N, C-alpha and C positions, 0 to 999 in steps of 0.2 A: 480574539487573534491566536497566534499560535505560540507556545512556549517550548523552549529549548529542554529537551530531555536529557541528553549526553553530548559533550564535546566531543566530536572526534576529528574534525578537520579535514575530511579525506579529500584529495585532489581527482577531480572527474578526467576522464579520456573522451575526447570528442567521438561520437557513434555508439556509445553504450549507455545502456539503461541501467541506472542504480535505483535499489529497492531494498526494504526490510524484510527479510523472509521469515519464514514460521517460526524459526529459534529467536529470532529479535537482531540477527546479525545483518551485515551490509553488504551484501550480493551485487553484481553486476552480470550483465548478459550482453553480447552484441545486439544492437537493433537490427530488424530484418527490413529491406531496402528493396525495393522494386522486384519482386518474385523470389529473392534471394532469400533462406531461411537464416535466424539467427544463429547463435551459437550456445553451447551448453554455459550455466551459470556457475559463476565463479565467486567464493567469499572472498570479500576485500578486506573486510574489519570484523573481528570478533568483539559485539557489544553485549551482546544478551540482554535486550532491553524485553521488560516484562510489559505486555501489552494489556491496557484496560479496555473494557467495552465503552462503546460510544465515544471513541476518540479514534481519529484519523491520523496515522504514523506516516512521517516522509522526511526526506532528507533535504534541508534547506540551502540555500545558496553558500553560505560557508561552509558547507560540507558536515554539517552538524544533524544529529537525530532531533527530530520538534514532533510536536502533536498538536493538534487542534480538535476542539469539540465539533462533532458531528451535528449539523442543523437537521433535523429531521421533521418534515411540515407533511400537511396535509392531513386526511383523514385515517384512521387506522383501517385495516382491511377488514370488512365485514364478511360473516362467514357465509358460505354459498348457501343459497334458498336450496331448500330439496325440490325435485323437480315433481311437477304435478303426475299423477297415474291415468295413463291411456286407459280408456274405458272400452 
């Protein structure tokens, strides 16, 4: 299950997508609807979360930053075989 990384408690506005950007801060952007383009992203809260590999970071229902371990199943990709030479 998910574990809380940082308590922030942001309030969400209707019609906006909230996400954690590359800097580890919470940003939001207006969602594109019906052929209309979205807007420019704006920072909502400076959090500065340091991301670790193998975890998915998201904003939970309480408006806090949480993370969950990514489940990777299936075979690992095999190297492509060399093509046979035409004679």
